[in-house]
PyMOL Python script that loads the backbone (N, CA, C, O; Angstrom):
from pymol import cmd

cmd.read_pdbstr("""\
ATOM      1  N   MET A   1     -64.022  93.337 -76.799  1.00  0.00           N
ATOM      2  CA  MET A   1     -63.547  94.028 -77.971  1.00  0.00           C
ATOM      3  C   MET A   1     -64.240  93.495 -79.228  1.00  0.00           C
ATOM      4  O   MET A   1     -64.839  94.265 -79.978  1.00  0.00           O
ATOM      5  N   PHE A   2     -64.160  92.195 -79.457  1.00  0.00           N
ATOM      6  CA  PHE A   2     -64.853  91.590 -80.582  1.00  0.00           C
ATOM      7  C   PHE A   2     -66.071  90.836 -80.070  1.00  0.00           C
ATOM      8  O   PHE A   2     -66.042  90.254 -78.985  1.00  0.00           O
ATOM      9  N   ASN A   3     -67.115  90.849 -80.837  1.00  0.00           N
ATOM     10  CA  ASN A   3     -68.334  90.159 -80.455  1.00  0.00           C
ATOM     11  C   ASN A   3     -68.476  88.904 -81.313  1.00  0.00           C
ATOM     12  O   ASN A   3     -68.830  88.978 -82.489  1.00  0.00           O
ATOM     13  N   PHE A   4     -68.195  87.758 -80.710  1.00  0.00           N
ATOM     14  CA  PHE A   4     -68.293  86.492 -81.417  1.00  0.00           C
ATOM     15  C   PHE A   4     -69.453  85.655 -80.887  1.00  0.00           C
ATOM     16  O   PHE A   4     -69.373  84.427 -80.874  1.00  0.00           O
ATOM     17  N   ASP A   5     -70.519  86.301 -80.453  1.00  0.00           N
ATOM     18  CA  ASP A   5     -71.686  85.573 -79.960  1.00  0.00           C
ATOM     19  C   ASP A   5     -72.346  84.742 -81.057  1.00  0.00           C
ATOM     20  O   ASP A   5     -72.966  83.717 -80.774  1.00  0.00           O
ATOM     21  N   TRP A   6     -72.214  85.175 -82.287  1.00  0.00           N
ATOM     22  CA  TRP A   6     -72.813  84.432 -83.392  1.00  0.00           C
ATOM     23  C   TRP A   6     -72.154  83.066 -83.563  1.00  0.00           C
ATOM     24  O   TRP A   6     -72.758  82.156 -84.129  1.00  0.00           O
ATOM     25  N   CYS A   7     -70.924  82.915 -83.079  1.00  0.00           N
ATOM     26  CA  CYS A   7     -70.213  81.633 -83.203  1.00  0.00           C
ATOM     27  C   CYS A   7     -70.770  80.567 -82.271  1.00  0.00           C
ATOM     28  O   CYS A   7     -70.564  79.376 -82.505  1.00  0.00           O
ATOM     29  N   SER A   8     -71.462  80.970 -81.233  1.00  0.00           N
ATOM     30  CA  SER A   8     -71.965  79.985 -80.275  1.00  0.00           C
ATOM     31  C   SER A   8     -73.056  79.102 -80.880  1.00  0.00           C
ATOM     32  O   SER A   8     -73.314  78.007 -80.381  1.00  0.00           O
ATOM     33  N   ASN A   9     -73.688  79.564 -81.938  1.00  0.00           N
ATOM     34  CA  ASN A   9     -74.737  78.777 -82.583  1.00  0.00           C
ATOM     35  C   ASN A   9     -74.211  77.830 -83.659  1.00  0.00           C
ATOM     36  O   ASN A   9     -74.969  77.024 -84.199  1.00  0.00           O
ATOM     37  N   LEU A  10     -72.919  77.923 -83.973  1.00  0.00           N
ATOM     38  CA  LEU A  10     -72.350  77.053 -85.004  1.00  0.00           C
ATOM     39  C   LEU A  10     -72.091  75.659 -84.454  1.00  0.00           C
ATOM     40  O   LEU A  10     -71.715  75.496 -83.293  1.00  0.00           O
ATOM     41  N   SER A  11     -72.294  74.674 -85.288  1.00  0.00           N
ATOM     42  CA  SER A  11     -71.957  73.309 -84.881  1.00  0.00           C
ATOM     43  C   SER A  11     -70.444  73.125 -84.973  1.00  0.00           C
ATOM     44  O   SER A  11     -69.746  73.945 -85.569  1.00  0.00           O
ATOM     45  N   ALA A  12     -69.951  72.055 -84.385  1.00  0.00           N
ATOM     46  CA  ALA A  12     -68.512  71.789 -84.411  1.00  0.00           C
ATOM     47  C   ALA A  12     -68.029  71.552 -85.839  1.00  0.00           C
ATOM     48  O   ALA A  12     -66.909  71.927 -86.185  1.00  0.00           O
ATOM     49  N   GLY A  13     -68.852  70.944 -86.653  1.00  0.00           N
ATOM     50  CA  GLY A  13     -68.482  70.702 -88.046  1.00  0.00           C
ATOM     51  C   GLY A  13     -68.306  71.987 -88.838  1.00  0.00           C
ATOM     52  O   GLY A  13     -67.357  72.127 -89.610  1.00  0.00           O
ATOM     53  N   TRP A  14     -69.230  72.927 -88.640  1.00  0.00           N
ATOM     54  CA  TRP A  14     -69.114  74.210 -89.335  1.00  0.00           C
ATOM     55  C   TRP A  14     -67.940  75.021 -88.818  1.00  0.00           C
ATOM     56  O   TRP A  14     -67.262  75.696 -89.593  1.00  0.00           O
ATOM     57  N   ALA A  15     -67.696  74.964 -87.526  1.00  0.00           N
ATOM     58  CA  ALA A  15     -66.550  75.681 -86.967  1.00  0.00           C
ATOM     59  C   ALA A  15     -65.249  75.123 -87.528  1.00  0.00           C
ATOM     60  O   ALA A  15     -64.341  75.879 -87.873  1.00  0.00           O
ATOM     61  N   ARG A  16     -65.160  73.812 -87.618  1.00  0.00           N
ATOM     62  CA  ARG A  16     -63.967  73.177 -88.197  1.00  0.00           C
ATOM     63  C   ARG A  16     -63.804  73.579 -89.660  1.00  0.00           C
ATOM     64  O   ARG A  16     -62.693  73.856 -90.111  1.00  0.00           O
ATOM     65  N   PHE A  17     -64.905  73.612 -90.395  1.00  0.00           N
ATOM     66  CA  PHE A  17     -64.860  74.019 -91.797  1.00  0.00           C
ATOM     67  C   PHE A  17     -64.357  75.454 -91.945  1.00  0.00           C
ATOM     68  O   PHE A  17     -63.544  75.732 -92.826  1.00  0.00           O
ATOM     69  N   LEU A  18     -64.824  76.359 -91.103  1.00  0.00           N
ATOM     70  CA  LEU A  18     -64.400  77.758 -91.184  1.00  0.00           C
ATOM     71  C   LEU A  18     -62.929  77.929 -90.838  1.00  0.00           C
ATOM     72  O   LEU A  18     -62.239  78.745 -91.450  1.00  0.00           O
ATOM     73  N   VAL A  19     -62.444  77.168 -89.863  1.00  0.00           N
ATOM     74  CA  VAL A  19     -61.026  77.255 -89.505  1.00  0.00           C
ATOM     75  C   VAL A  19     -60.162  76.727 -90.644  1.00  0.00           C
ATOM     76  O   VAL A  19     -59.144  77.332 -90.976  1.00  0.00           O
ATOM     77  N   ILE A  20     -60.549  75.623 -91.236  1.00  0.00           N
ATOM     78  CA  ILE A  20     -59.789  75.076 -92.361  1.00  0.00           C
ATOM     79  C   ILE A  20     -59.824  76.042 -93.543  1.00  0.00           C
ATOM     80  O   ILE A  20     -58.822  76.205 -94.240  1.00  0.00           O
ATOM     81  N   LEU A  21     -60.954  76.671 -93.768  1.00  0.00           N
ATOM     82  CA  LEU A  21     -61.058  77.662 -94.830  1.00  0.00           C
ATOM     83  C   LEU A  21     -60.127  78.847 -94.566  1.00  0.00           C
ATOM     84  O   LEU A  21     -59.555  79.411 -95.499  1.00  0.00           O
ATOM     85  N   ALA A  22     -59.979  79.218 -93.304  1.00  0.00           N
ATOM     86  CA  ALA A  22     -59.067  80.304 -92.954  1.00  0.00           C
ATOM     87  C   ALA A  22     -57.614  79.926 -93.240  1.00  0.00           C
ATOM     88  O   ALA A  22     -56.793  80.807 -93.494  1.00  0.00           O
ATOM     89  N   PHE A  23     -57.286  78.646 -93.205  1.00  0.00           N
ATOM     90  CA  PHE A  23     -55.938  78.209 -93.570  1.00  0.00           C
ATOM     91  C   PHE A  23     -55.766  78.098 -95.082  1.00  0.00           C
ATOM     92  O   PHE A  23     -54.650  78.218 -95.586  1.00  0.00           O
ATOM     93  N   ILE A  24     -56.840  77.875 -95.797  1.00  0.00           N
ATOM     94  CA  ILE A  24     -56.758  77.724 -97.246  1.00  0.00           C
ATOM     95  C   ILE A  24     -56.512  79.073 -97.927  1.00  0.00           C
ATOM     96  O   ILE A  24     -55.843  79.122 -98.959  1.00  0.00           O
ATOM     97  N   PHE A  25     -57.033  80.152 -97.380  1.00  0.00           N
ATOM     98  CA  PHE A  25     -56.852  81.467 -98.000  1.00  0.00           C
ATOM     99  C   PHE A  25     -55.382  81.858 -98.148  1.00  0.00           C
ATOM    100  O   PHE A  25     -55.007  82.310 -99.230  1.00  0.00           O
ATOM    101  N   PRO A  26     -54.522  81.714 -97.131  1.00  0.00           N
ATOM    102  CA  PRO A  26     -53.094  82.025 -97.353  1.00  0.00           C
ATOM    103  C   PRO A  26     -52.447  81.111 -98.388  1.00  0.00           C
ATOM    104  O   PRO A  26     -51.535  81.526 -99.103  1.00  0.00           O
ATOM    105  N   LEU A  27     -52.917  79.875 -98.467  1.00  0.00           N
ATOM    106  CA  LEU A  27     -52.388  78.948 -99.467  1.00  0.00           C
ATOM    107  C   LEU A  27     -52.708  79.457-100.874  1.00  0.00           C
ATOM    108  O   LEU A  27     -51.839  79.469-101.746  1.00  0.00           O
ATOM    109  N   VAL A  28     -53.935  79.869-101.085  1.00  0.00           N
ATOM    110  CA  VAL A  28     -54.325  80.403-102.390  1.00  0.00           C
ATOM    111  C   VAL A  28     -53.547  81.677-102.685  1.00  0.00           C
ATOM    112  O   VAL A  28     -53.104  81.885-103.815  1.00  0.00           O
ATOM    113  N   PHE A  29     -53.379  82.529-101.684  1.00  0.00           N
ATOM    114  CA  PHE A  29     -52.618  83.766-101.867  1.00  0.00           C
ATOM    115  C   PHE A  29     -51.176  83.467-102.253  1.00  0.00           C
ATOM    116  O   PHE A  29     -50.629  84.115-103.146  1.00  0.00           O
ATOM    117  N   ALA A  30     -50.557  82.499-101.595  1.00  0.00           N
ATOM    118  CA  ALA A  30     -49.164  82.159-101.897  1.00  0.00           C
ATOM    119  C   ALA A  30     -49.027  81.581-103.299  1.00  0.00           C
ATOM    120  O   ALA A  30     -48.058  81.874-103.999  1.00  0.00           O
ATOM    121  N   PHE A  31     -49.986  80.766-103.713  1.00  0.00           N
ATOM    122  CA  PHE A  31     -49.895  80.165-105.042  1.00  0.00           C
ATOM    123  C   PHE A  31     -50.164  81.162-106.166  1.00  0.00           C
ATOM    124  O   PHE A  31     -49.840  80.881-107.321  1.00  0.00           O
ATOM    125  N   THR A  32     -50.743  82.307-105.857  1.00  0.00           N
ATOM    126  CA  THR A  32     -50.969  83.322-106.888  1.00  0.00           C
ATOM    127  C   THR A  32     -49.819  84.315-106.981  1.00  0.00           C
ATOM    128  O   THR A  32     -49.837  85.191-107.845  1.00  0.00           O
ATOM    129  N   MET A  33     -48.827  84.198-106.117  1.00  0.00           N
ATOM    130  CA  MET A  33     -47.679  85.110-106.156  1.00  0.00           C
ATOM    131  C   MET A  33     -46.777  84.779-107.340  1.00  0.00           C
ATOM    132  O   MET A  33     -46.623  83.617-107.715  1.00  0.00           O
ATOM    133  N   ARG A  34     -46.197  85.801-107.911  1.00  0.00           N
ATOM    134  CA  ARG A  34     -45.288  85.596-109.033  1.00  0.00           C
ATOM    135  C   ARG A  34     -43.937  85.104-108.542  1.00  0.00           C
ATOM    136  O   ARG A  34     -43.514  85.399-107.424  1.00  0.00           O
ATOM    137  N   ARG A  35     -43.282  84.358-109.392  1.00  0.00           N
ATOM    138  CA  ARG A  35     -41.984  83.776-109.039  1.00  0.00           C
ATOM    139  C   ARG A  35     -40.943  84.863-108.758  1.00  0.00           C
ATOM    140  O   ARG A  35     -40.120  84.707-107.855  1.00  0.00           O
ATOM    141  N   GLN A  36     -40.969  85.950-109.513  1.00  0.00           N
ATOM    142  CA  GLN A  36     -40.008  87.035-109.310  1.00  0.00           C
ATOM    143  C   GLN A  36     -40.170  87.655-107.929  1.00  0.00           C
ATOM    144  O   GLN A  36     -39.186  88.052-107.305  1.00  0.00           O
ATOM    145  N   TYR A  37     -41.401  87.739-107.453  1.00  0.00           N
ATOM    146  CA  TYR A  37     -41.636  88.318-106.134  1.00  0.00           C
ATOM    147  C   TYR A  37     -41.164  87.391-105.019  1.00  0.00           C
ATOM    148  O   TYR A  37     -40.646  87.853-104.002  1.00  0.00           O
ATOM    149  N   ILE A  38     -41.338  86.100-105.204  1.00  0.00           N
ATOM    150  CA  ILE A  38     -40.943  85.137-104.178  1.00  0.00           C
ATOM    151  C   ILE A  38     -39.437  85.137-103.986  1.00  0.00           C
ATOM    152  O   ILE A  38     -38.952  85.074-102.856  1.00  0.00           O
ATOM    153  N   TYR A  39     -38.690  85.208-105.088  1.00  0.00           N
ATOM    154  CA  TYR A  39     -37.233  85.124-105.011  1.00  0.00           C
ATOM    155  C   TYR A  39     -36.554  86.491-104.943  1.00  0.00           C
ATOM    156  O   TYR A  39     -35.332  86.569-105.071  1.00  0.00           O
ATOM    157  N   ARG A  40     -37.298  87.547-104.748  1.00  0.00           N
ATOM    158  CA  ARG A  40     -36.710  88.884-104.684  1.00  0.00           C
ATOM    159  C   ARG A  40     -35.774  88.978-103.480  1.00  0.00           C
ATOM    160  O   ARG A  40     -36.157  88.657-102.355  1.00  0.00           O
ATOM    161  N   GLY A  41     -34.552  89.420-103.730  1.00  0.00           N
ATOM    162  CA  GLY A  41     -33.570  89.596-102.662  1.00  0.00           C
ATOM    163  C   GLY A  41     -32.786  88.346-102.318  1.00  0.00           C
ATOM    164  O   GLY A  41     -31.885  88.403-101.481  1.00  0.00           O
ATOM    165  N   ALA A  42     -33.100  87.225-102.934  1.00  0.00           N
ATOM    166  CA  ALA A  42     -32.385  85.977-102.663  1.00  0.00           C
ATOM    167  C   ALA A  42     -31.154  85.897-103.561  1.00  0.00           C
ATOM    168  O   ALA A  42     -31.178  86.324-104.716  1.00  0.00           O
ATOM    169  N   GLU A  43     -30.076  85.340-103.004  1.00  0.00           N
ATOM    170  CA  GLU A  43     -28.856  85.209-103.798  1.00  0.00           C
ATOM    171  C   GLU A  43     -29.035  84.197-104.921  1.00  0.00           C
ATOM    172  O   GLU A  43     -28.484  84.364-106.009  1.00  0.00           O
ATOM    173  N   ASP A  44     -29.795  83.163-104.658  1.00  0.00           N
ATOM    174  CA  ASP A  44     -30.019  82.115-105.645  1.00  0.00           C
ATOM    175  C   ASP A  44     -31.502  81.744-105.645  1.00  0.00           C
ATOM    176  O   ASP A  44     -32.280  82.222-104.819  1.00  0.00           O
ATOM    177  N   GLN A  45     -31.863  80.901-106.570  1.00  0.00           N
ATOM    178  CA  GLN A  45     -33.260  80.474-106.654  1.00  0.00           C
ATOM    179  C   GLN A  45     -33.366  78.991-106.331  1.00  0.00           C
ATOM    180  O   GLN A  45     -33.923  78.209-107.102  1.00  0.00           O
ATOM    181  N   LYS A  46     -32.830  78.625-105.192  1.00  0.00           N
ATOM    182  CA  LYS A  46     -32.907  77.231-104.746  1.00  0.00           C
ATOM    183  C   LYS A  46     -34.362  76.880-104.431  1.00  0.00           C
ATOM    184  O   LYS A  46     -35.173  77.747-104.105  1.00  0.00           O
ATOM    185  N   ILE A  47     -34.664  75.601-104.534  1.00  0.00           N
ATOM    186  CA  ILE A  47     -36.041  75.136-104.331  1.00  0.00           C
ATOM    187  C   ILE A  47     -36.509  75.360-102.892  1.00  0.00           C
ATOM    188  O   ILE A  47     -37.700  75.566-102.662  1.00  0.00           O
ATOM    189  N   TRP A  48     -35.598  75.323-101.927  1.00  0.00           N
ATOM    190  CA  TRP A  48     -36.012  75.486-100.540  1.00  0.00           C
ATOM    191  C   TRP A  48     -36.374  76.930-100.215  1.00  0.00           C
ATOM    192  O   TRP A  48     -36.923  77.197 -99.146  1.00  0.00           O
ATOM    193  N   ARG A  49     -36.081  77.855-101.103  1.00  0.00           N
ATOM    194  CA  ARG A  49     -36.469  79.254-100.898  1.00  0.00           C
ATOM    195  C   ARG A  49     -37.867  79.556-101.442  1.00  0.00           C
ATOM    196  O   ARG A  49     -38.375  80.664-101.265  1.00  0.00           O
ATOM    197  N   ASN A  50     -38.475  78.599-102.088  1.00  0.00           N
ATOM    198  CA  ASN A  50     -39.783  78.814-102.696  1.00  0.00           C
ATOM    199  C   ASN A  50     -40.862  78.845-101.611  1.00  0.00           C
ATOM    200  O   ASN A  50     -41.098  77.850-100.927  1.00  0.00           O
ATOM    201  N   LEU A  51     -41.496  79.977-101.470  1.00  0.00           N
ATOM    202  CA  LEU A  51     -42.525  80.183-100.455  1.00  0.00           C
ATOM    203  C   LEU A  51     -43.731  79.274-100.666  1.00  0.00           C
ATOM    204  O   LEU A  51     -44.383  78.872 -99.703  1.00  0.00           O
ATOM    205  N   LYS A  52     -44.023  78.954-101.904  1.00  0.00           N
ATOM    206  CA  LYS A  52     -45.189  78.126-102.201  1.00  0.00           C
ATOM    207  C   LYS A  52     -45.064  76.743-101.573  1.00  0.00           C
ATOM    208  O   LYS A  52     -46.045  76.194-101.073  1.00  0.00           O
ATOM    209  N   ILE A  53     -43.872  76.185-101.599  1.00  0.00           N
ATOM    210  CA  ILE A  53     -43.660  74.861-101.009  1.00  0.00           C
ATOM    211  C   ILE A  53     -43.819  74.915 -99.499  1.00  0.00           C
ATOM    212  O   ILE A  53     -44.472  74.051 -98.913  1.00  0.00           O
ATOM    213  N   TRP A  54     -43.228  75.925 -98.860  1.00  0.00           N
ATOM    214  CA  TRP A  54     -43.323  76.059 -97.402  1.00  0.00           C
ATOM    215  C   TRP A  54     -44.767  76.252 -96.962  1.00  0.00           C
ATOM    216  O   TRP A  54     -45.218  75.623 -96.005  1.00  0.00           O
ATOM    217  N   VAL A  55     -45.485  77.114 -97.652  1.00  0.00           N
ATOM    218  CA  VAL A  55     -46.879  77.374 -97.283  1.00  0.00           C
ATOM    219  C   VAL A  55     -47.724  76.118 -97.476  1.00  0.00           C
ATOM    220  O   VAL A  55     -48.597  75.829 -96.658  1.00  0.00           O
ATOM    221  N   PHE A  56     -47.473  75.378 -98.541  1.00  0.00           N
ATOM    222  CA  PHE A  56     -48.234  74.158 -98.777  1.00  0.00           C
ATOM    223  C   PHE A  56     -48.059  73.172 -97.629  1.00  0.00           C
ATOM    224  O   PHE A  56     -49.044  72.640 -97.116  1.00  0.00           O
ATOM    225  N   PHE A  57     -46.814  72.920 -97.219  1.00  0.00           N
ATOM    226  CA  PHE A  57     -46.586  71.948 -96.153  1.00  0.00           C
ATOM    227  C   PHE A  57     -47.108  72.436 -94.800  1.00  0.00           C
ATOM    228  O   PHE A  57     -47.622  71.638 -94.015  1.00  0.00           O
ATOM    229  N   LEU A  58     -46.985  73.714 -94.522  1.00  0.00           N
ATOM    230  CA  LEU A  58     -47.504  74.242 -93.258  1.00  0.00           C
ATOM    231  C   LEU A  58     -49.030  74.184 -93.205  1.00  0.00           C
ATOM    232  O   LEU A  58     -49.603  73.795 -92.187  1.00  0.00           O
ATOM    233  N   VAL A  59     -49.676  74.562 -94.280  1.00  0.00           N
ATOM    234  CA  VAL A  59     -51.140  74.515 -94.311  1.00  0.00           C
ATOM    235  C   VAL A  59     -51.622  73.071 -94.282  1.00  0.00           C
ATOM    236  O   VAL A  59     -52.609  72.766 -93.613  1.00  0.00           O
ATOM    237  N   ALA A  60     -50.946  72.185 -94.991  1.00  0.00           N
ATOM    238  CA  ALA A  60     -51.334  70.770 -94.969  1.00  0.00           C
ATOM    239  C   ALA A  60     -51.221  70.201 -93.558  1.00  0.00           C
ATOM    240  O   ALA A  60     -52.093  69.448 -93.123  1.00  0.00           O
ATOM    241  N   ALA A  61     -50.157  70.553 -92.842  1.00  0.00           N
ATOM    242  CA  ALA A  61     -49.998  70.072 -91.469  1.00  0.00           C
ATOM    243  C   ALA A  61     -51.109  70.612 -90.572  1.00  0.00           C
ATOM    244  O   ALA A  61     -51.670  69.868 -89.769  1.00  0.00           O
ATOM    245  N   GLN A  62     -51.428  71.884 -90.700  1.00  0.00           N
ATOM    246  CA  GLN A  62     -52.480  72.479 -89.881  1.00  0.00           C
ATOM    247  C   GLN A  62     -53.847  71.861 -90.190  1.00  0.00           C
ATOM    248  O   GLN A  62     -54.620  71.575 -89.276  1.00  0.00           O
ATOM    249  N   VAL A  63     -54.139  71.661 -91.451  1.00  0.00           N
ATOM    250  CA  VAL A  63     -55.430  71.075 -91.828  1.00  0.00           C
ATOM    251  C   VAL A  63     -55.531  69.643 -91.316  1.00  0.00           C
ATOM    252  O   VAL A  63     -56.582  69.237 -90.820  1.00  0.00           O
ATOM    253  N   LEU A  64     -54.458  68.879 -91.430  1.00  0.00           N
ATOM    254  CA  LEU A  64     -54.483  67.507 -90.914  1.00  0.00           C
ATOM    255  C   LEU A  64     -54.695  67.484 -89.402  1.00  0.00           C
ATOM    256  O   LEU A  64     -55.417  66.627 -88.891  1.00  0.00           O
ATOM    257  N   ILE A  65     -54.079  68.408 -88.691  1.00  0.00           N
ATOM    258  CA  ILE A  65     -54.278  68.488 -87.241  1.00  0.00           C
ATOM    259  C   ILE A  65     -55.735  68.816 -86.924  1.00  0.00           C
ATOM    260  O   ILE A  65     -56.334  68.191 -86.049  1.00  0.00           O
ATOM    261  N   TYR A  66     -56.308  69.790 -87.628  1.00  0.00           N
ATOM    262  CA  TYR A  66     -57.696  70.155 -87.364  1.00  0.00           C
ATOM    263  C   TYR A  66     -58.663  69.051 -87.764  1.00  0.00           C
ATOM    264  O   TYR A  66     -59.702  68.886 -87.125  1.00  0.00           O
ATOM    265  N   LEU A  67     -58.343  68.293 -88.807  1.00  0.00           N
ATOM    266  CA  LEU A  67     -59.219  67.188 -89.189  1.00  0.00           C
ATOM    267  C   LEU A  67     -59.138  66.043 -88.191  1.00  0.00           C
ATOM    268  O   LEU A  67     -60.129  65.351 -87.957  1.00  0.00           O
ATOM    269  N   TYR A  68     -57.972  65.842 -87.604  1.00  0.00           N
ATOM    270  CA  TYR A  68     -57.800  64.748 -86.656  1.00  0.00           C
ATOM    271  C   TYR A  68     -58.456  65.051 -85.313  1.00  0.00           C
ATOM    272  O   TYR A  68     -59.137  64.200 -84.742  1.00  0.00           O
ATOM    273  N   PHE A  69     -58.247  66.266 -84.814  1.00  0.00           N
ATOM    274  CA  PHE A  69     -58.798  66.628 -83.511  1.00  0.00           C
ATOM    275  C   PHE A  69     -60.100  67.337 -83.727  1.00  0.00           C
ATOM    276  O   PHE A  69     -60.751  67.739 -82.763  1.00  0.00           O
TER     277      PHE A  69
END
""", "prot")
cmd.dss("prot")
cmd.show_as("cartoon", "prot")
cmd.util.cbc("prot")
cmd.orient("prot")
């Protein structure tokens, strides 16, 4: 279905860089969201409902895993 033959020529370092970059894009997207949009439909504006915090910790965990392995 998809042709990823071009990936076979990439070094492990470049592949790791591209995967980490793929995790950074949602982080940038989340940080550009407006506060009103994040809390839309929520009864309160507690800090644990903030999507930016959740995305930051999830992306940080994924990047650390990819950097370690």
